[in-house]
N, C-alpha and C positions, 0 to 999 in steps of 0.2 A: 890687331893682336899685340903691336906693340903697345898702345893705350890700354889695353886689359892689364899686360903684365906691369905696367907702372902703376896703374892703380893697386893691384895685389900686393905688389913692393911696399907701397905705401900705407898700405892697411895693415901689414905685419909689422912695420917698422914703429908704427904707432901702437899698434897692440903690444911689441917689446919695449916701448918706453912708458905704458901706461903704469900709475902707481899701485902695488899688490895693497889690497885692504883685506882688513879681518873681519870676518862678519860679526866680532863680538864690539868692534869698534864704531862709532856713528860718522857717517859719511855724509849728512847732511848740515854740518853747521855751515852759518854762512855769517854776513857781515852785520844780519839785523839780531842774531842771538846774542843774547846776554851771556855773561860767562861769570859764576861767582861761587867764590871759594870761603869757606871759615876753617880756622884753625885755633886750636887751644895751643899756645906758646910756651907752657910751663914754665912762666917767668923767668927768672935766673937760675934755675937749678940744672944739672947735669952739666956743666961745663959750657954757660952758656956764650963764652966767646968762641969755642967751637961749633956748636950749633948754628949761630947767625948765619954765616956764611951758606949753610946747608939751606936752611929756609927761605934765603934770598935769591939763591939759585934756583930753586925748587919753584918757588911762587913766579920769579919772571919768565921760568918754561912754560907756566900754565897761562899768562896772558890773559889774567882773570880783569873784567870790568869793577867787580867788586870784590873786597876781601876784609872779612869780619877777622879781629884776634881776639882771643881770650887770655885772662892772666896777664893782662901788661905791666908791667912794673917800670917806675922811675924810683931813682935815690940818688943822695950825692955819692958821686963816682960812677954811677948808670944813668946814662941818658934816657928818656922815654924809649923804649923799646918799640914802638911800635911808630915812633917819628924815626928811629933808626931804620928800620925796615922801607916806610915811604918814603925816605930822602934817597935809599940805595934805589927802589925800583920808579923813582917820580912820580908818586902819589900823593896829593895831599891827604891829611889824615884828620880824623875826629876822635878825641880820646876823651871817653866820659867816666868818671870815677866819682864815690861819695866822698872822696878824700878832697878837704879844701884846695881851692886853685893857689897856687903860690907854696903851697907845704912842699917839701923836697921830698919827700917819700908820699909816691901817690901810686894807688894800685886800681886796675878796673878793663874797659874792654875798649877796642878801637875797629873804626872803620877806614878803610882806605878805599880810593876810588879815583880812576880815571875821568868817570862822569861830570858833567856839571852839578853842581851843588846849588838847588834853589831855597833850601833851608834846611836848619838842623835844630835837633831837640834832645831832652832827655829826661828822665825820671828815675828817682831812687826806689824800689822794690822794698816791700816790707816782707821780713822783720826788717829796720834799718841798721841793726847790728850785723848783719847777713853781709852788708855791703854790697848788694846786688842791684843793677842797673838796667835799664832799658834804653838805647839809644834811636835817635828815628832820624834818616836823611830822606829828604826829597828830592830824588835825582832823575835827570833828563835823559832819557834814552831815546833814539830815532825821533825825536820830535815828541815825545811823550812824559808825562811824568811817572814817575814810579816811586813808591813809598818801599825804604827798606829799614827792617826792625831789627836790629843786634842785640843779643843778650848773653847772661852766664847764669844758669840755675843754681839753686843752693846742692851741694856735694853730696852727701851722706845719703847711703842708702837706705835709712830709714826715715828721710825727709819726704815723703812724698806730699803730705799736707805742705809744708811749706815751699814747695815746687807749684804747686796748686795755686796757692794764694800768690807767689809771685806773677806765675802768668796771669791769674786773674786781673792783677795791677796792671799789668802790660797790657791787656785787652781792654784796659779802661782808657788809658795813655794812648792806644791805637787808635780808639774811638774818636779820641778829640782830632786826630788828624785826620781821618777817614773822609775826604770829600769824593771818593770813585775811583780812585787813582789805584791800579793795581799792585799789590804787596806782596812783599815776602819778609819773614822771619827766619832768621838765621843765629848760630852760635853753638854754644856747648850748653844742652840741656840736663846733663847728667842724669838722663833716662831714656831707654828706647822711644821711640816715636807711637809705639801701641800703649805707652803706657798709660794708667787711668788718670793720673797728674796732669796728661797733657790734652787733656780733653776741651780744655779752655780755647785750643787753636780748632775750634769746628769749623768749618769751611775753609781749612787750610789742607793742603795736600804734600806729604811727604816726599820729596821728589825722587830721593834714591830709591825709598820702597817701592814707589808707583812704578818705576823702570825696572827693579829687579825684586819681586814680590817674593822670591824664594830667598831671599839677602839673608833673614834672619836664622831663618832656617837652616842654612849653610853656615851660621858661624860667623859672618862678614863683620868687622870690628872697626872701631875706629880708637879704642884703647890699645895702645903698641905693646904686642904682648912681651917686649923685650922687659918692660915696666909694670905689666899687669897680669894676673894669672887669668883673670876673667874677661871674656872676650863679649864686649857690648858694641853696640852703634848708637852712640851717645851725641854725635856731633852732624845736626841735621842744617839743612835748608827746606823750609816750608813754604811752599808757593800757595797764593790764594787760588782756589778753585775754579775753573772754568775762565781763567786770565790769561795762561799761560801755556803754549805748548810746549811739553816735556822733551828734551831732545838728547840729554845724555846726562849721566850722573856717574862719579867713579871715587874710588876711595884715593888720596894722593898723599904728597910728603910722606911716603910709605918707604923711601929706598935710603940706608945708612950712607956715612961716605964711607970713602976707602978705609979708613983708619977703625970703623964702626960706630963712629958717631951717629946719632939718630937727630932730624930735626927737632924732634918731641917727644914728648911721650904720649900723646896723640898721634894720630893721621889725621889729614884735613878730608873736608870735604869737597867735591867741584860739580858742579850742576849748572848746565848750558839750557837756557830755556830761549822760547820765543815769544814776548806779549803777542797776543793773538786779536786785540780790539775788541774785544767782547767786553 
């Protein structure tokens, strides 16, 4: 009897100390899972010095392996914003821009990662006057290579044809690096994942949409309603179909500071993936 009471007491104490979980939060993430974030940082607008600490704090809490940033700016008096964030988080930074290297004023996109980098590349997207790019990094994760492509497409609502052309250019660029490694494409696409101009990403899956099929019907947005009247999910992570198990996806960097300052005019997107070896 004494041993039975001891066993029961041990069971009750263990149950009381076990963490409570919510059914809408994934609990299967583990050390073999890849954590990826994309965020448009809104260059230096809306009081950048007040927004910067919020971005750093909230990105640090997400503990991502890979972070893509769009609308990254630098000029005399403003150090490269991605480098500032990367230095604060301890991540190496890959910055790509159509502005010449060595020029004080440069604008573009960046990839921050704590994973080993095997190679880097980038390309300008047509039309050149639109100053759009796609960057590439071959990363090493869990002993295997992964290709990560990051971009920011044309922004006007009537610019479907430009976005289509830019993604077609991007797929050509991706083809030059494709040797069978699983691939991700992430960034600000300035269009919903279902938009016809994103058809060039055939063979890739919108991770958030796959895990939340009713998201667009529910009005999930990555455009911060504090800045935009329209609600649209335009910041995406696309995963090569069949190459990853999809673990989690959620909107992040959607919390203002105590004084009401927002991290950006966009919310971020976090996805958690597990390369499946296919």
